[in-house]
N, C-alpha and C positions, 0 to 999 in steps of 0.2 A: 465555415469552420476551417481551422488549420489542419494540416496533414496528420499531425499526431492525434488530434481529437477524432478525426474521421476513422483512423485505424483502431483506436480504443473502442469506439462505438461498434465498429464492424466485428471485432473479435468477441465482444460481449454478446452481440446478437447471434453470431455464428455458434458460440458455445451453448446457447440455449436451444438451438435447433428448432425454433418455432416456425421457421419458414424454410422452403427449399433453398439450398445453398446457391443455386444458379440465380434464383429470383433475388436473393439477398445481394449478390454481386451486382445485379442489374440496378437495384435501388441505389447502391452506393456508387454507381458509375465506373465500376472496375471490371476487369476480365476475371473469369473463373481461376486461371492460373495465378493471377495476382492475389486473389482472395485466399487461395490455398497457401501461397507463400507467406502472407501476413499471419495466418493462423499457425503455420509451422514455426515461424520466427518467434511468435509470442510464446508458444509452448516451450521453446528452447531457451529463451532469454528474457521473457517478460516484456515490460514496457521498453527496455533498452533494445530489444530485438526488432521492434517496429518503429524505432526512431528514424528520422531522415538520415540517409547515408550519403557519403560523398559520391558524386557521379564521375569523379576523375578516373580515366581509364588506367588499367594496370600497365599498359605499354603505350608508347607514343612513337609509332614508326615514322610519323611525319614531323617530328620535332626539328626545329631550326638547326642548321649546321653549326658546328662549334665556331667556325671562322666568322659567321655572321653574328653570332652571340658576342664574340669578342669585340666586334666592331660597334655593336650597340652599347656594350659596357664601357668601351673607351669614350664614346661620345657622352654618355651619362656622367662619367667621372670628370670630363672636361666642363660640362654644363650641369652641375649637380642640382640646380634648381629648375631644370627643364623636365617636363613630363613627356609621355609617349607621343603626344600629338606633335610637339615641337621637334622632337628627335626624328620623327618620321619624315619631316620636311628635309632635314639635313641628309638623312640616309638616301632619300629619293634623289637629291642633287648629286650624290655619289654613285648613283646607279643601282641602289639597293631598294627594292620595293617590298616592304613588309607592312602588314596591317597594323593599326594602332594597338589592337588587343594582343597581338603577338609580341610587339615590343614591350608592352606592359608586363606580360608574363615572363619575359626574359629578365626584366628588372626585378621582378618578384623572386625569381629563382636565385638571383645573385644578391639578394638582401639590399637592394638599392632603392627601395620604396619606403619612404617615411610613413609612420603610423597615420599621420593626418591625410595622406594620399591614398590610403587603403580602402576607404569607403567609396564604393562605386556609386555614381549618380543614379537616382531612381529612374527607371524607364517606364514604370507603371504605378499608378496610385491605387492603394487599397483602402477602403473605408467602409464603415458600417452603413447600412441603408437608411437608418433613422437616428435622430438625436437620442442620446442617453442609452443607446445599446451598449456603448463602451466608453468609459472615461480613461484617459491616460494620465498617470501621476508620476512625478519625479521631482527631485531637488536640482536646481541649477548649480553648476560649479561656482566656487567662491571668487573667480577671477573678477577683479575690479569691484569687489563687494566689501562692505565694511565689517562683515561677520564671517566666521569660519565656515559657515554653511550658507549657500545661496538661497534664494527664495524658493518656496514650495509652489509648484504649478500643477493644476489639474485642468485638463483640456478635453473637450468632447471630441470623440473621434470623427463623427460625421460632419459636424458644422465648424470645427476648430474654435468653438466658443470657449473662452477662458473663464472657468468657473471659480478658480482660486489662483491668486498671485499674492503670496503673503511672505513677508520677511519674518519667518518663524525664528531663525537664529539658532536652531537646534534640531536634531533628529529624534528628540524624545517623543515617545509614543503619545503621551498625554497632550502635548502641544499639537501634534498632527491630528489627533482625534478631535480636538476642539475645532480646528479649521474644517474638517470634514463634516462634523455635525452641523456647523453653520451653513455649509454648502448644501447639505441634505435638506435643511429646513427651508432654505431659499429656493432651491432648484429641484427638489424631489430626489429620489434614489435611483441610480442607474441600474441596468440589468447586469453589467459586468464592469470590472476595472482591471487595467493593465499596469504593471509596475515591474521594477527590476528586483534583483536579489539583495538589495541594500537594507540597512536599518532605516525605519523601524518596522517594516512589514515582513522581514525575513530574519531568521537567526540560524545558528548551526544545526538546530534540531528540526528545522523546517519553518512552517508558517508561524509568525509571531502572534502574540495576544491581540495586537491591533488587527492583523489579518483575520483572525478568528471572529473578532467583533464585526468586521465587515461581512463575513460569511453568514453571521446570524441575521443580518438584514436581508438575506436572500440574494446577495450580490455574488455572482460567479467571478472568482478571482483567477487572473492569468498572470504568469510571470514570464518576462522576456528571457530569451536565451542568454546564458552567461557570456559576458564580453561580446554582446551582439546588440549595440544600441539601435540598429536599424529597426528592430522589432517595435520600438517606441519612437518611430520616425517623426511623428507629428509633434510630440512634445520636445524632442531633440531639436527639430528645426525651429520651433518657437524659441527655445533657449538661445539658438544661434542668432535669431532676429533680435532678441532681447539684449544679447551681448553687443551687437552692432549699434543698437540704440544707445546703450550706455557709453560706448566708445565715441559715438558722434555727437552726443548731447552733453558730454562732460560729466558723466556719472549721475548718481541719484541725488546727490546733495545731502544736507543734514537730515531732512525729513524723508527718509528712504521710502517709508510705507506710503506717504502721500504721492510720491513719484510713481510707485508701482500701481496705486489705485488709478491714477490718471492714465498710465500706459495701458492698463487692463481695459479701461473704458474706450480708449482710442483703438485698441486691438479689436474689440468686439463691435464697435459701432461706427468707426471711421475708416479704418484701414481696409482697402479692397484686397481680396485674396484671389490669386490666379486660379487656385484649385476650385474656387467657388464662382467661376466665371466673372471675376472682378466684383463680386458682391461681398457684403460684410458677414461675419459669423452670426451676428444677431438676427439677420434676416433668414437664417437657415436653422436657428435653434428655437426650442420651446421647452418649458419645464417638463419634468417627468411626471406622469400621473401617479407614480408610486410614492406614497408619502412616507416620511421617516417616523419610525416608532422607537423612542428612546428605551423602551423596555419590551423588546419583542418576545413573544411566547416561544417555548421550546420548539425547535424545528420539527415539523411533522414529516416523517419519511413515509413512502407508500405503504399501504397496509400489508402487502406481501413481502416487504423488505426484511432482510436478515439484519437485525439491529442489535448492537452490543454496547455496554457501558464501559468507558475507560476508567480504570481504578484511580485511587488518590495519588499514585506515583506516576501516572501517565502511561500505564501499561495495559495490555489487553491479553487475557488468557485464551489461547486458541491452540488446538491440537496438542495439548499437553505441555505447552510452553508459554512463558510470559513474553509478549512482544512489546518492545518500546514503541509507543505511538507518538506522544507529545505531552510534556508536563503541562503545557497550556490547555490541554483538553481534559485534564483530570476532572472526573465527575460528569463529563458530557457523553452523549450518545453518538455513535457513528454507525454508518451502514457498511456492511460487508458484501462484496460481490465475488463469488468463487468462480474461477475459470481454471479448470483442470487442477493443477497443484499450486495455483497462485490465488491470492485473495487481494482484491482491490479495496482500499479503505477510503470511504467518502465522509466528509464532514459537511453537512448541509448539501450544497450542490457541487462541492469541489473535491476532486480526487487528491488525497494528500499522501498516501503511502501505498506500497505494494509489498505484500508478504509472500515470500517464496517458501512454501511449506517443505518442498523437497530439498532445496539448497540451504534452508534455515537462514535466509537473509531477509532483512527488512530494509526497503529502499525508499528514500524520500523522493517524492515526485516533484522535480524542480519546476516543471511547467504544467500547471493544472489545466487539463482540457475542458473541465466543467461539462461533461456529456449530459444531454437531456434524458439519459436513461433513468435518472432519478425522478423525472417528472412523468414519464409514461413508460409503459412496458413495451420494449422493442419487439 
């Protein structure tokens, strides 16, 4: 699980006090002071208080001298297309020994790194242990494409198996749902899906109707961090490979979907992947045993759960006030988990809002941790 999910589960378990605090910290693999800090931060600021924080130090006593910084900046301005590795060679020839990372940080401080250079290369791969535990979903950009929206891609996190590669031509929810239904019928239903904050699965009020439809299938939804495409690294890398193929092969031609179908087959069954020990995605993927239900029954929350119904205007009455939840949830049931003066609102398996009873604030949860607290009592 990610750090945010771990912390949410921890503070929920700690608030219930069903196990000794020291034992709970041991189960989560953290020290007692860290556990106390998480609980304190949550009580003070809710989910925002236990989010990942910058580890940058407040003071940098060993920061590079100004004269050396000027020397680095001067070389970069002379060779604006050179990166830190190449500049390091020139600096070394001039008797200046600086690590590559130090040179790169100097360039960042002076605004001399282009956006395309800001994404650090991955030093470690993270993936789910089994196929269909997580599918990544996104639209490719429209570069060298005949439509204003690039193809829709759905990729299995574990095997890199490409489940959908479709020239939808639009971000309309109806068209995307049609493609996902087809994938669910062919491949089964995944345990979770990862996407960004774009249309059609997100809107200004939170999760869209398409996202809620996915939640009703029992799929735990996860949203990547805003302006942080590395979270969806596998589908982003696939789009990079797809773009190179379009560049090298002269585009998709008149029958773009036929070209995509052939490329999808090649990706799954022919192209060896370094991350898979030079084997193909098809050799590592298998259909999900969870079958698709076009008319799923109402989601069953645990018997002991605190469940409330959202009214026709998308609001929930609680503590003498009407709280805006989501118009898309009008008439649906949600689960409430109270932690001190805050109430977490879950729809099916996904955390969608946090209500601050003391501060009278309702906060959209931009990255749903999907804690298993809804499946079993911590």
